[in-house]
N, C-alpha and C positions, 0 to 999 in steps of 0.2 A: 736295549734293542727296540723297544716300543717307540722311544723318542726318535731313533734313527729312521724307522718306518714312516713316522709322521712327517719328518723332514723331507724324505724322498717324495712322499705324496704331495706335499705342499710345493716342492720344487717343480714337480710335473704339472701341477695345476697352474703355476705361474708361467711356465713355458707355453702351456696350451692357450692361455688367455689371448695373446696377440694372434695365435693361430685361429682361434674362434672368430675374431673380428675379420680376418682375411677370408676365412671360409664363408662367412655369412655374406660378405660383399662380393666375392668372386666365384664361389663354388655352389652356393645354395640354390641358384637359379636352376641348375640341372640336378643336383643331388638332394635338394630339400633342406630346409632350415635345420633340421635335426639329423640329417643324413639318411632319411627314410627313402630317398630315391624319387625319381620323376622321369625327366628325359634321360638322366644318367642313372646308373645302378645305385642301389642302396649301399650305404657305407656303415650303417649301424649294426655291423656284424663282427663277431670276434675274429674271423678269418676272411681275408680278401684274396680271391683267387689270383689276381694279377699283382698282388703285393704281399707275398708270404712273410716278408720281414721288413724292418724299418728302412733298410737301404733301398730295397725295391720300391717301397712306397714313396720315398723321397725322389727317386729317379722317375717314377710315374708322374708325380706332380710336376716335376721340372720339364720333362720331355713330352708329356702327353701321350695319347694313344688313340688312334682312330679319329672319331669326331671330337674327342677331348683335346683342346689345345694345350700346349705346354705353357707353364707359368714362367717364361723366360725373364719376366720383369721382376721376379721376386729374388731377394737376396737369399743365399743358402741358409742363413739363420731363420728367415721367414718361412722358407720351405720346411725346415725342421720343425718349427712351431705348428705349422699346419698339419704335418704328419703326426705330431703328438696329439693334437686335437682330434684328428680322424680316428686314431687308435682309441681314444677315450669314448668316442661315440659307440663303440662296440663292446665296452667294458661295463659289466654290472657291478655295483657295489657289493661287498661281501655281506652275507646275511647270517645271523645266528638262528639256526633251525632246531626245532624241538625233536625231530625224528631221528631215527637211526638208519643210515643208508644201507647197511648190510641187511637189516631186516626188510628194508624197502625193496631190495633186489628180489627177495623171496616173495614178497607181495606181488611184485611185477610179474614174476613167473607164474604164480598161482592163479592170477586173474587172466592169464593168456594174452597179455599185451603183445607178446612177440608174434602173435598171429597176424597183426597188422603193422607192427613197427619194427625197425631194425636198430640194433645197438652194436656198434663195432663189428658189423658184417653178419650178425646173427639175427634171425627173424625174417619177416616178410615185409615187403615195401609198399603195401597198399596205403597205409597212413604215412605221415611224415617220419623221416629218420630222426632218431632221438640221440644219436651219438654225442652231439654237442648241444643238446637242448638247454642244459644248465648254463651255458655261456651266452645264450640268446634270451632266455626268459627267466624272470624272477619267480620266487616261490608262490606269490599271490596269483600270478598268471597260471602257473602249473596247477595249482589247487582248483582254480576256476575251470580250467579245461577238463580236469578229471570229473568234476561234479556237474558242470553245465557246458559241454563241449561246443554247443551251437553258439554260445555267446562270445567265443574267442576266434571265430573263423576269420582268416585273412580276406581282404577285399577280393583277391583274385580267385578264391576258392568257389567252385560251383558244383553241386551235386545235381545230376540230371537223370531223367528217365526218357529213353528213346524207344519208340515202337516202330520197327521197320514194316514195310509192306508185306514182306515175307520173312518168317522166322520169329523167334521169341523176343520179347522186349528185353532191353538192356538197361540196367541201372548202374551208374558208376560216377566217377569223378571226371569232369571235363579236363582233357589234356590240352586241347587246342580247338580254336573255332575261328571261322571266317564267315563271310556272307553266304557261302554256298555249302560248306561242309562243317562237320563237327567230329572230333575224335574223343573217345571215351575209354576209360580203363575201369574194368569191373573188379569186384572183390577178389576174384581169382587171379588177377594180374593180366587178364587178357585185354588186348587193345582192339577197338572197333572204330572204323571210319565210315561215316554215313554222309550221303548227299541229303541235304535237308529236304529237297524237293521230292525225295523218294520215301520219306518217313510219313507214317500215318499220324504220328504226334511226337512232339518234343516238349517235354515239361521241364522247366528249370525250377529245381526244388530249393529256392533261395532260403537261407537260414537253416537248412537241414544238413546233416552230416551222417555218414555211416557209423561214426563212433558213438556208442551208446553212453548215456549218462550213468555214472556210478554213484549218483546221489543215494544215500541210504544203504549202500553195499559195503561200506567200510566202517569199522570202528574208528574212533578218533585217533587212536595210536597207530593203526595201520595206515590211515591216510597221511598222518605226519611222516611216517617212515617212507611211504612211497614218494611223497614230495621231496624228502631229503635225498632219496636215491636219484630222482630225476634231476634235481638241482645240482647234484654232484657230477653229472655227465657233462664234462667240459670238452670232450673231443680228445684226439691224440695229441700229445705234446709236440 
């Protein structure tokens, strides 16, 4: 069985190699060299909304969509190899983890993580949804986020403090912003829209996050268990 699995993995890698070369020469300008996105959407995710299966992904590559031109010049075998490579961009290698995911689920509950995060429709949505976090992030990233959350913030994340001319100040996560307005969501899930010209102050709290650090709040075994639980959240099949 093990030899069969290795053979399948090697075959997939061989098929993806020409796909990588095509991707880097024809797709990376918009999607980034490693699929992280740019002018086009990020592709280094386990699930792509417009390509839920391999057939849809090959059709999307061939036909294009919106501003994305179709790759009519590619042979179907080349399209297939690009699709294989794109799928690999969102696949994390398997990891051997020391923790126990069942115990980790209990740690997650005891620390009140559901107050800010949702898993399979349960919890609150102030923080990122974690239903498929294990398919997007490896164990080292998850551990770092638990202990030092400010060090793993995405570039697009911004925590702000807005003080209107009338009414109480609002601290929350920036949802949207343009030259004249800013929209903020607070910890209670309430949305606020402000005209910048009508604010007493607008402070961008760069490098800050409402998620507290859990450094020193876990024993080593509990931390391992929580990481194992989060790493096992791969989303709905």
